[in-house]
N, C-alpha and C positions, 0 to 999 in steps of 0.2 A: 359464170365466173367466171370464164373469157372472158365474157364481152366488157364482162368489168375492170380489167385488165387494161386492156386495148385504150376500151376511156380514158385510165385514169395516165395511162401513156395518152394520149395524145393530149391534152391536157399543162403536161408538163415541160412538153415538145413547144404549143402551143404556145406558154407562158416564156419558153429561154429565146423561140424566133425571134419572138415580140421587141421580147427585150434587148437586143442587137442590133435588133432594124432599126430604131427609135419610135417606134412605137410604144413603150416606155419605157422612159428616162426615166435615173436620175437625177432630182436637181444641180444645176447647176454651185457651183465654186469660187466664186469670188473673191481677187485679190485682197487681199485685209489694205485699207488707204494710206498713200506717206503724205503726210507731210512736208515741208517746207518751207524754211525760214530765212530770212540772212538777216547779222547785225553785223556794223560798223563797230568795234574794240579797238583801243589805245592805251593808253594813263588815264590815272584819276585824277590828279596833278600837278602842278606848274606851280615853282619860286625860282623869281630869275629877278637881276637885280637892273635899275634902273640903264639902257639901253645897250643889253645885255637881249643874247637871242638865243631861240634853245631847238632843234630838229621835229616835230610828232610825227612820227608815225601812226597812217589809222590801215586799218587792214578788214575785213570782209567776211565776217563766217555764212557759209553755205549748211545750215544743221537738218538732216534728216531727223525727222521722226514718227517708231513707228508706234502701231497699238500697243507690245508688248513692249513702253516704255521706251528701246532701244532707241537708241541717238546714238551719230552720226557726226559729229563736225571734220569740215571744211575750210581751209583758203582760198578761195578765189579771184579772177582776174579777170580783169577786163572793165569791168563797171568804171561807176566815175559816185568819186563823193565831195559833199557838197557839207565848207564853212560854213559856219557864222558865229559874229562876238555879239555879245549884250553890251561889249562899252569898251570901242573904237576909239573911246580918249586913252584907255590903260594901256592899249596893247592892235598890234597890228599885224596882218598878215604878208609876208614877202619870199612873190609878188601878191600886187591887194586882190587881185584873182579867187577866188571862191574857190571854182574846184578844182576839184584835182580823180585825174585818173588814178584806176589799180594798176598797177605792174611792178613788174624784177622776177629775182627770182629766189631763190627757193619760196621763199613766201615771198605770197604780190604787195603792197601799199602803196596806201597815195601820204606824200609825206606835204605837209604842211612848216612854211619854219614864220614860226613866232618872236617878232623883238614885240622889247620891253619899252612902254615910251613916257611912263607915266607911277606914281609912288600909288597902288589902291586893288582889287578887285574886282575878278567879273568873271565871265561864263565863256566858254568857249560849244557847239556843241558841230557835232557831227553827222550829218544823217546819207544813206542810201542814198543818189539821184538816181541809177540804173545800178545793173547786180552784172552784165557781161553776161547774162547768163538766157534772156528773155524770148529766145525765140527755140532756147529747145527745151527750156522747163516752165517753159510760162510767165505772167509776168506781175498777175497780180498774186504772188505772196508773199503774209507779209514781210515787214523791215522795222527791225529796232535804231536808233541814234545815239550817239555818245559824248558823254560828258564831259570840259574839262575841267576845274578852278583855277586859274587862274592866279595865281603872287606876284603885285610890283616891290617892291623894296629901294628905297634908298638905302643905298650899301656904303660900307665904310670899312680901310685897314686902318691897322693899330700903324701907330707915326713912334712915337721919342719913350720914351718908358726911362726909369734907371732897372730897373731890375735885366731887360735887352737891348744893348743903346743901334743895333741892328738884328731889324726881323731875317729869316730866312722864311716864315710863314707868316702875313698878317689881313690873311684877307679877315674879313668879320661879318661877310658876306651882307645880311637887313640886323645885326641885331635878337633876331628873331629865334633862331633854328643853334643847338650847339654847335660851336667852333671850335679852331686850334690850330695855338701861335707857337712858335719855337721861335729863336733867339738864340743870341751869343753877346757878351761886348768884351769889348778888346780892353786888353792890359790896364788897370789904374789904379793905383798904389796897392802894387803886389799882388792886383786879384785879376787873374783872365776866366770868365762866365766859355766852358768849354758847348756848352750846350742844356737849353735850359728849355722845357717844355710846358707849356701853358693851357689847361683844356675851360671853359668854361660853356657850363647849360644855363639855359636861361628857367623862368621860372615859364607853368603854363597859363598865369596869370594876364604876366606883364611882360614885355624886354627889357621893361629899366630895373629888375633885379634877379637875378641864380645865383649861382655853384661856383667856387671852382676847385684847383686841385693846380698844384707845379711838381716840378719834382729842378733842382737845379743842381749842376754838372758844376766842377769853381775848382782849381787850381790856382795855389795859394804860393807866393815865390818871397822867399827870406835871404837875398845875397846868393849862393847855388844849394839853398836845399827847396827843394821843391814839397807842398802834401796836397792832397786831394782830397777837398770834403763832397760829399753829395749833400744837397738841405728836400724838406720835403711839408709842403704848408697846401695847406687848404680852410675853404670857410667857403661865406657867402660875397654878393661885388649890385654893387648900384652904378648903376648907367646916368649923366646929370651933363647935359647937352647948356653947349656955354652959346651954341646958335639954332636956335631950334629945327629938327628936318623937312620942313614948310617954307624952309627963309636962308639964300645961293647967300655962302661963304662966298671969301674972297678966296683966289687957286694956290689950293697947297694946303690950305689953316684949316688948324686944329677945333675941332665941334664938341668936342666933348670925350670927355673920361670917365676909365672903369677903376670905380675906388671899390681895394678890395678890402676886406674883412678877415682878421680867421687867425693864424696859428700855423705849429713849426716846430719844425729836426733842426740841428745843423748838426753831421757828422764829420768826425776828418781823421783820415787813416783806420776808422772801420771803431771810433771808437765817439761814443754820446758826444757834446762837445758843448750845445747851451741853446738854449726852444726859447720864444719869441711869439709870445704875439701880441695884436696887434684888433682886435676881436670890438671894443669897442672906439674904436680912431683906425682912417686910412691905413693902412701901413706904407701897403706899396699904388698905383697908380700906373693906368698905361693910356694917353691921351692914341686921339684918336682924328682919323680927317673923312670925307666923299672919296673911295672908288670913286676915281681918274674908268667915265663912262667911256670903251669899246670905240 
């Protein structure tokens, strides 16, 4: 019995010694792999008038992905981004060099100035040429590019109208996005338009049609008396070009009209005065001309 106990104790001691000395080691636990990827990031779309320019900022995002699904993103500096243009007749970079360094703080960026040359649509693509971290984390991690859809339009501005002879806000863009016009009319026949605000929304189908609304604040004079009036109008509009957009126009000349059809009410002194209905024929129109190029 004593011999059996000694044998059992010796076996336990031997196992403990072998385990601590490396004779019987547990399998090593490897660190879970971390994946790294880089992506260029910028705006999705850009709309310009011919002659305009805008600066696009491109950033490089490094993402660390762990097996548990957790991701960590960080903007990185020191790399270089290459920009390409599908159709160089529509826009160009200024300067025309394709590459830009990713620099600056707190968010490093590569800046590309895009200049609009002609009406049309094109696409820009920005590729991560190098990350600036090749020596520290390696050079073979995946990289993804960013694309920007660019639209360039001939743009216009309000010129003349019986509604607002003097426009204080007159930029109509390319007529394919909503725009706001405002202005006033000097004293004429005892009426002064103090403020007139007109809002236009083009149809999703094309820029030749759309809806409008406006508010008109008027001061009426009769001798030494004056009164305040306000009118509200709304309806639809049609665009009529006298000179097509693809043809040159004389400098400063009107090239088209906004023809407005609708109805509204006029109130003076807080009381309803009369109703106006121009749904069957254009009651108001605004002439426009090409917007001067920078």
